[in-house]
N, C-alpha and C positions, 0 to 999 in steps of 0.2 A: 393821339400822341404824334409829335412831329419827329422828323428824322434828326439824327445827331447833328448838332451845330458844331462849327469849328472850335468854339470855346469849350464845349463839352468834350470833344475829342481830345483837345489839349489836356484837359483835366484827367481824362482816363489814361492818356499816355504817361502822365507823371506818376500815376499809381502803378502802371505796368513797369515803369523803370525801376521801382523799388524792389522788384522781385528777381530772384535768381532764375536761370533757365530751367533748372529742375523743378522749381515751384511753379513756374508758368505752365510747364507741361503737365504737372499734376492737376492743375485746375481745368485741363482740357479733357479729363475723364471724370465720369460721375463719381459721387461720394458713396452712394448706396444704390439700391435697385431703382429708386424713383426720386433721388435727390442729386443736386449738383454740389461740387466741392466748395466749401466756404474758405475764406481767407481773412481772418479778423484784422490782420495788420493793415489792410487797405479798406476795411469796412464792408467786405463782401460777405453777406450772409448766405445761409444754405437756401437754395432755390428748390422748391418742391414741385414735382411734376406728377400728373395723374393721367391715366388713360381716360378718354372722354367721349367716344362716339355716341353713347346712349346714356350717359350719366357720368358723374365725376366720382370714380371709385375710391380715390385716395391712395395712400402709400402702401396698401396691402393688395396683393393680387387676388387673394381670397380671404374670406373671414374678417374683412374690415368692417367699419361702421356702416350702419344702414344709411343708404342714400337714395335719392329719387331715381327711378328707372324711366327714362324717356322713350317715346316711340322711336323706332329705328330710322336711319337716315333716309331710306327710300320713301317711307311713309311721311316723314316731315317734308321731304322735297315734293311730294305729290300735291301739296297745297299750291305749288308754283307761286310762291309768295316770298319776296325778299323781306317783307315785314315780319312774317312768321319766323324766318330764319334768324333775323336780328333779335326777335323776342327770345327764341331758344338760346341764342348766345348769351343774352342777359340773364336768363334763368340758370344756365350752367355756371355763369360767373358767381351767382349767389351760392350755388352748391359748392363751388371751389372755395369761396371766401369762408364759408362755414368751417371748412377743414384746413384753412391756412395754406391752400394750394396756390402756387403762383402761375403755373402754366398748365393748360389743358391740352392734351395730345390729340388734337382734332382741329378741323374736320378732315375726314378722308375724302380725297377728291380724285381718286383714280376712276376711270370710266368703266362702264359695263360693256366691255369688249365681247367676251364670250359669256353666255348666260350660265356656263358651268362654274364660273368663278365662285369659290366658297365664301369669299369675303365681300361680295357685292352688296350685302345688306348694310354694310358700313358706309358705302359710297352712294352718292346722290342719284346718278343718272347715266345714261349712255350718251347724252349730249354735252359737249364741252361748254357751250354758252350757259345753258341752264345750270350746270354744275358750278361753273365759275361764279355766276351772279349770286347763287344761293350761298356758296362758300364765303364770298366777300361780305355778305350781310351777316352771316354767322360770326365771322371774325370781328366785325364792328361791334356786334352785341357783346362779345366777350371783352374786347379790349377797351371799350368805353368805360368799363367797370374796373380797369386796371389789371385784368387777368389776361395773360398771354395766350394766343392761339398758336397752333403748330400744324401747318398744312402737311399732309402726308398722302402717299409715299412717293417721293421723287425718284424715279419716274418709270413709266411703262411697267407698272406692278399690278397687273390685272388678273393674275391667277396665283394659286397657292402650291401647286404640285412642284416639289423640289425647289421651293421658293428661295432657299438659301444658296443654291448653286446654279439655277437656271439662267439662261441668257435670253433676253427679249431682243429680237432682231427686227428693226424697222428703219425705214429710210427717213431722211431729215425732214422731208415734207410732212410725213405722217406724224413724226415727233412734234414738229412745230405747230401744225394746224389743228392737231387733235389732242394729244396727250399732255403737252405743255400748256395748252391754252387755258385750262381751268386755273393752273398755278399762276399764269401771267395775269389773268383777270383779277384774281384775289390779291396778288402782290400790288398791282397798280391801283386797285380801287380801295383797298383796305389796309395796306401796309402791315401784314402779319409780322409778329415779332420773332417767329421761328418757323422752320421747315424741317421735315424729317426725311433723310435719305433712305431708300428702300434696301431690301435684302438682295434683290436680283442684280445681274449684270445687264448692261444695255450696250448692245453691239460689241460685246466682248470685254467691256470694261465695267468693273463693279460700280454700282450706283454711288457708293461712298467715295469713289475715286474719280468721279466724272468731272474732270477739269472743264470739258466742253460745256456741260450743263450747269455745273455749280458755279464755276468762276466766270466762264464766258457768257452764259445767258443770264442766269439768275442774278449774280452779283454784278455782272458787267452791263449787259444790255438793259436789264430791268432796274438796275440801281438798288437792288435789295440790300438794306442795311441791317438786317436781322441776323439770326443765328441759324446755321444748318447743323443739326444733330443727326446721329446715326439712329436707325432702328435698333432695337435691343439685340446685342450680340452680332450686328451686321458687319461691323468693321473688321477687315481681314488683314490690313497692312498698316504700317506706320508712315513712312515717307510718302508713298503714293497717295494715301488718303489725305494726309495733311496738305500736300501740294495740290491735291484735286479739289480743295474747297471745303472739306469737312471741318467743322469747327469744334465739335464735341462728340466724344465717344460715350455711349451709354450701353449697359449700365456700368456702375462702379462697384467696388473700388478697383477691380482688376480689369485688364484689357490689353490690347496690342500696342498701346502708345507708351506712356510712362518712360522708363529708362531707355527703351528702344528708340523712341522719338527724340529724346534728348541726345542720344548718341548720333542719330541721323543729322541733327543740327550741327553737332561738333564736327562731323565728317563732311559737312558741306552739302549733304543731300537735300536738306531743307534749310532755307534761310530763316534766321531768327525773326526777321520781319514778318514772315508768314505766321509764326507762332504768336507774335504780338497782335497780328490782325485777328486771329482766332480768339485770343483772350479779350481783345477790345470788344468784340461782338458779344462775348459773354457778359462783360461789364455793362454794355448798352442794355442787354436784356435785363440784367439785375436792376439797373436804374429804373427801367420802365415798370417793372413789377414790384418795386419797393423793397429790393433786397440789397441795395448798395447805400451805405451811409445809415441814416436813421431808419430803422425797420418800419415798414408800413403798419398802419392800424387796420385790422379787419373788423368790419361791422358786426355787432351782436344782434341777436333777435331776428335773424333771417328765417324765412319759412322752413319748417321741418318737412321731411319727406312725406309724412302722413298728415300734414296740416290741411285744413279745408281749402285754402287757396291753392296749394300745390295740386291737390286732387282735381280741382276744377280745371286748372291749367292743363294738366296732363290728359284729362279726358277730352277737352276741346282740341288739343293738338292732334291727338290720335284720330278722333272722329273726322276732323276737317280734311285729313289726308286720305281717308278711306274712299274707294272708288267703285262706283256702280258700273260694272262691265256690261251687264244685260239686265233688262227688267221688263217683263210682260205685264206690268201693272200691279204686281203683287207687293211691291215695296213703295212706300213704307208700310209696315204691318198695320192692319186695321185693329181698332181697339177691341173688337169682339173675337179676334182670332185665338183659337186654341193652338198651341205650338208644341210639336215634338222636336226637341232639340237633341241632336244625335251627333256622336263622334267623339273620339278621344280628345281632339283639340277643343271640344266644347267643355270638357271637364278638366282638362290640363292644357289650357290655352298657352301657346308659346309666345312669350312677351319679349324675348331678346335672343340674339344670336350667340354663338359660342366664341370662346377665346378671350382676347383682351378687351372685348366690348362688354363683357359681363360685369354686372355690379351686384351688390347685396341690397335689394330693396326691402322695405318694411313688410310688404305683402305683394301678391300678384292676384288680381281679380280675374277669374275665369269668365268665359262667355256664359256658362251656366249660372254663375252667381249674378252677373250683371242683368241677364234677361229675367231671372226669377225676381229680382228686386223690383223690376218695372212691371212685370205681368203676373207675378204671384203664382197662384195655383193653376193658371192657364197654361203653364209650361211644365212639360214632363221632360226629364233628362235621361238619356240612354247612352252608355258608353259604346264606342264603336269598335272597329278592328284595330289590331296592333299597328303602330306607326313607326316603330323603331327597329333597327337591325342590331343595335348594340345595347347592352344593359345601361341603366341610368341610375345615378346615385339616389339613395333613399330620400324621400321628402319628409322634413319634419312634420309631424302630424300623423303620418302612417307609422313612423318610428318614434318611440318615446324614451326619454332619458330615464333609466331605471332608478336612479338615485333621487330624482326630483319629481318624476311624473309629468314633466313638461315636454312639449314636442322637441324632438332632437335626439341626441345621443350623448354618451359620456366618453370622452377620448382623453387618454393620458399618454403623454410623450415622456419617455425616460432615456437617460444617457447610457453609456457603455457599462456603468457600474450599478445601474438600476435606480439611480436617483431621479426623482420627478423633475422634469423641466417645465412643463406647462400642462394645463388641463383645458379642454374645450367642451362645449355643449352642443355641438353640431355634427352631423354625419359625414361631412367633407372637410378635410384640412389640407394645408400645404406644408411641406417640409423642404428645407434646404433653400428656400427663396423667401425673402422678407419675413421670416418667422421670428427674427430678433432673439433667438435662443442663445444663452451663454455658452453652450456646448452643442455639438451635433447630436441630433436624435438618433438613437440606436434601435428604438422599439416604439411602436404605437399600439395601444390597446383600445379597441372600440367596444362599447357595451350599449346595447339597445334592447328595447322590448316592443313587440308587436302583438296585436290581437286580431286574429283572422280565423276564418273557417273555410277550408278549401285549399287549393294549390297556391303556393307562394314561391316567388323567385328570391333566393337568398344568395349573396355572393359578396365579392370584394373587387375594388378597382384601384389600380396603382401598382407601380413596379416595386415588388418586395417579395419576400418569402412569407406566406400566410399560413396561419393555423386558425380554422374557423369551426365554431361549435354553435349549433342552432337546435335547441331541444335535444333530441336524441341523436341527431346527425352530427358527424364530424368529418372534415376533410382538410388535407394539406395541399398547398399548391404554390409553386413559384411562378409569379407573373412577371414575364420578361418583356423588355422592349422589343418591338417588332421592326424598328428602323433605326438608323443612325441619327435621326433628327432629334436634337435635345428638346425641341418643343413638344414632342409626343408625350413626355412625362407630365406636362402641364396642360396641354390643350386637348389631347385625345388619349388619355391613359388607358392601357389595355385592362381587361377585366376577366373574371372567372365566376360563373354562377352554377347553381344547381336548382332544381325544382323539387319541392317537398310538400307534404300535406301538413296543414296547420289545423289545429282544433282548439281554439281559445287562445290563451296567452302563451307567448313563445319568447324566450330570452335568447339573444344572439351575442356571442363574444367572438371578436375577430382580432387576432394579434399579428401585426406586421413586423417582421425582422428586417430592418433597414440597412444592416451592415453588409458591405461587399463580401462576397464569398472569397475565401482564401484562394488567391491565384485565379480569380474569376476572369472569364473571357469577355468578349465584346458585349457592351451594354450594361455590364454590372457596375460600371462607374456611375450609373444613373440611379442606383438603388437608394441613395439618400437625397433625391431631388425630385419633386413633383407632387401631384395631387394624390391623395389617398381618400377613398370613400367606402362607406358601407352600402351595400345594395340590398334592398328589401322592398318588395311590392307584390301585389296580387299577380299571379301568373296570368298571362293573356288567355282570353277565352278562345276555344276552337272557332275557326272561321264560320262554319255553318251555324253555330250557336249565336255568334255575334250578329250575323246578317239576319237571322230569323227574329231575334229580339228587336233589332232596329226596324225591320219591316212591320212588325206588329205595332210598335209605337207609332209609326207613320200612319198606319191605317186608322188609328184611333183619334187623330187630330185633324183640324181644319187645314193645317199647313205644317210641313216639315222643314226645319232648318238644319242642314248638315254642315258641320264645321270640319274642314279638312285642311291639310297643309304639310309643311316641312317641319323639321326640328333642328336643333343645333348639330345634329349629325351631318346635315347637308349645308346649313348656313353657318359657317364657322371659319375662323382663322385656321390655317395650316392644311386644310383639306378642300379639294375641289369636288364638285358633283360629277357623276358619270351619265346622268340622264335628267331631264326635266319632269319625268313622270313622278306622280305622287308615290311616296314609299308605301310598302305594304299593299293591302287590298282596299285602299280607300276608293279607287275608281269603281270597284265592284260594289262597295257600300253605297256610293251615290246612285249608281244605276238601279240597285235593288230598291232603295228608298223612293226614287223618282217613279218607278213602276207601280209602287203601292200607294203613294201619297196623292191627295187631291191636287196639291200645289207644292212645289219644292224650291227652296232657296238654298244656294250653296254659299258659304262664307269661306274664303280662302285665307288661311292664317299662315302667310308666307311673305317674305320680303321681296322675292324675285319670281319671275314667271314660272308657271307650271303648265303641264299639258292638261287639256280638258276634253277627253274623248266623250264625255257625257253632256257636253254643252247644250245640244239640241233637245235633251231630255228634261231640262229643268227650266224654271220660270224666271229665275233671277240669279245673278252672281255678284257678290260683294267682295272686293279685294280688300283685306283688312290689315295687311302687313304684319309686322311684329309690334304690337301697339303699346308696349310698356306696362307699367304696374297697374294702370287703370284700364287695361285692355278690355276686360269684360264689360265695364261700364260704357266704354266708347263704342263697342260693337252693338250693345243694346240701344244706345242713343241713335246710332246710325240706322239700324234696322227699323226702329220705330219712328224715325224722323224728328226726334227731339233735337238732333244736330244733323244738318244735311251733310251726307258724305259727298262733298263736292270736289273730291280729288281728281287729278288727271294723271294718267300713267307717265312714269319717268323712264320706262323701259318698254321696248316693243315685245309683245308676246307672240312667239311663232306658233305654227300649227303642229309642228313635230320636232323631235330631236334632229339636230343638224340642219334644220330648215332655216338657217340663219347665215348672214354673211361671214361671220367668224365663229368658229366652234371649238377647235382643238385647244386644250390647255396643257397637254402632256408633252414635255420636251422631247424632241427627236434629236439624238446625239447632243443633248444638253440645251437645245435651243427651241424656243417657241417663235415661229416666224409670223410676223404680222402682215401676211401677204395680201390681206384685204385692203390695206392702206387706210384711207380715210372713209371707207364705205362700211362702217360698222352700223349695227342697229337699223333704224328707219332709213338711213342714207342708202344702205346696201339693198334693202327691200325695194325702195323706190326706184333704184337703178336696175332692177331685175337680177341682182346678184344672188337673190334668194327668193323663194316663193312669197306671195302676198301673205302677210302675217294674220294671226287671229285678231289681235288688237294692236293698233299703232300707238307709238309714243304720243301723249297728249290726249288720248281717248278717255272719256269719262262722261256719264250721263247726268249725274246729279239727280234731283227730283223735279226737274222742270224741262220745258222745251223752249227752243230759241229760234228767232228769225234774225237774219242779218240784212241790212239795207243801206243805201246811200253811201256806198264804199267809194272813197276818193283818195287820190294821191295828193297830199298837200305840200310835200317837199321831196326833193330828189337826192340831196346830199347832206346827210344820209337819207334814204327813203323814209317817208312818214305817211302812214295810212290813217284815215279817219273813217269810222263806220258807226252806224246805229245798230244796237242790239236790242231786241224786244223780247221780254219774258212772256211767252205765249202760254205758259202753264198756269196752274192754279195755286202755286206756292211761291213765296219769296225765294230767290235762289241766287247762286253765285256762278258766273260764267268766266271761263278763262279763254280769252281771245288770242289766237296764236297767228304769227306771221312767219312764213317760210320763203326762202329764195331758191329758185331753180335757175342757176346760171346757164347761159347758152353754151359755155365750154363743155364739151362732151366728157372731159376727164374730171369734172368737178361735180360733187354730189349736191343734191338738195340739202339745205341746212336751215335749222331754226335760226331766225334773226331777231326775234323780239316777241313779247307777249304782254298782256295786261289782264288783270282780273277786275270784275265789277260786280257789285251787289245790286240787284234790281228787284223791286217788289212785283208781285204777280200782276200781269197785264201792263206793266209800265215799260218804258224804253230808256236807254241811256246812250250817250255818245262817248265813244272811246277813241283814243289816239295812241298809236304805237309808233315810236321811232326806232327803226332798225339799228342794230349795233354795227358800227362801221368796220369793226374788226372782221366781220363775216364776209367782207368784200376783198380781203387779202388772200394772196396765195404765196406760198414759199417758192422762190425761184432757186432751185438747187444749183443751177449753172452759175448764176451771179452771186449765190450765197447771201441772198437778201430777200426782203418782202417786196412783192410787186402787187399791183391792183388788178382785179378782174375787170373785164370790159364794162361791166355794169349792166349789160344786156341780159335779158332773161325774163322770168316771171315771178311776181310776188303772189303768194298764195295765202289768202285769209282763211283760216281753218279751225276746226275743233279736232286737230290731229289730221294726218294726211288721208285718213279714211273718210273724212267728212269735210271736204273743201267747199267753202261757202262763196268765195269770190276769187277771181284771177285778174291781175293787172299786169300788162306787158310793159317791160322797161326797155 
């Protein structure tokens, strides 16, 4: 799509002129939770928005239609492929068109500053160039199909702790050279149709009110002609936000603008021309997505989430990004190998992170299912140690709807007078947000049945007054909010459980009273808003029993595969991590298995780095990310070599907690100070600001070996390198050739300046040429308040990550 032409702008101005001030302002706030306000008199239809980092969820936060669950952002980015990112954008456009969605709220292009960040799984990388180039390709893939993209979250939004009120403090150089750079690359290379302003403050000013960033840089310097919307509930003011460049407040229909903003215009605080510019940008978006004038046609007969083509696409995307961290010749698995597959993540593979990135997939394939399908009875499966600290909602399958006998539960919502509002067949529901009920729900009744012998964990999740009956057990509990963050009720609802003995069939009835207590205190206003879930699962085994069972399984097999990782407790919106250590006793599990097994492979089912105290005890480590609905099939394909796991790390793995250039995510007196400046990740490690890491950004072994030769500099402005790469292994393979620049200036970090990927058959060679990105030779001159150019002197490093430099050229 091209930028708005003068004739188009004139046409939109004539439409705007027909509206009253009050109606203009109304159009600047959302219509519902995930739609924008229509205006039939000017041909403006309702624009539908959907969360989209790992799938297009649709207009429901939970319980919506079944959609494809894609691999998470770090796993997709690990392909180091703009072609892959553009393909993903196109596939997500298909998912959007199936649901008549106009704008997908992604990609997330904040950087991996501190590895404690809970939402890093949604973001691509610690490197701004890699992030920006992948984001630009993703945007192109979406928008060439007529579906708008939305870059998020503008800006310096790298942590979740107190995210609604915290202040990110950073200097202009760091802001420009690092955190704004991915947005700049995506805006200039792919012209995204919208951007989302973040929750946090930046240098004391709310992101939604950032005149300097939104008006001065994005709309001014970059000539961005799209729309800037708020993150949901992020807007705090009327006049300052409107003057600061924010165009749209989400969600609707309520918010801080409306009559307050109209009054600000009449009082002269906000010029009506500012309102007109905001509305013009909404109309430009509407025209681009087909919601202005004649409504667009959405194609029919697109692939369904469980179609063979989608299954194949999602398996390939996940396996391509998986990364071989170490390998003593044990991978890929030999055909004759008997395998003991061990670990909770093997039987309950985590395929997506928590929060707004979650979708409702048709199925999720576990590693156990995937490997059994390939290797049959050569695989034994053993559950491992407990991996969670918090209870988890019941999974359909373990709980059964007692009315139908089908997996799930029976839930009835009733109003104040006992009238039925709606019935569901799943053990988790949302109330008070996009539930489309005619009246508020006052009561929710959950009914489910389980069949089990032994200890089971039974309970409820969600802010309400509960009465629970399970067999002969009964308990009453009031589950209250633990913080003032309204997101808690949706993203991390509190819970209450008991452990009881089951012997056969057991029916569970849980009733939630959602009405505020008369004269209730703080937190009770949230009682009718949030997620409600039934909890039912086998109680965790004692540690000694779990370890002994795993060790015995490992002894009986030729090889043990231990699947460990994180869950949505650590990798989620609204919560940051406190450590990079694996939760529970997973480290003890790996060590015990490695001591007993002939050979041991560890699969890490996590989107972000974890500590590996057992690394020297095992024979191979495969980093599998959060692999989406086909995760188990992709893990099996990668382990067996059906698909080469040729990924390269997008984040540097440290050796220990805090052994990183940037660590703290907890505000001190309300502020997180970015004191490390531009030296995050590999940049800081290379400069000695943190110990040498365990694995560098760009590291990945694949299933072959490589030689580099004939390295020459073929151009200097910008620098261009040519090299020959030879596949010296016995398998066809993919290599990612990386170029870094180490400036001579002492205050400048080493930085990635370019890369390319090449497929080479076994024993063959290929010539590659990499042109460095000229933007990586800029520096921000804070004194002159403008860009200047580095001297150009320094070293170019041709590498497979900074831990494996193959050639150096002096500039």
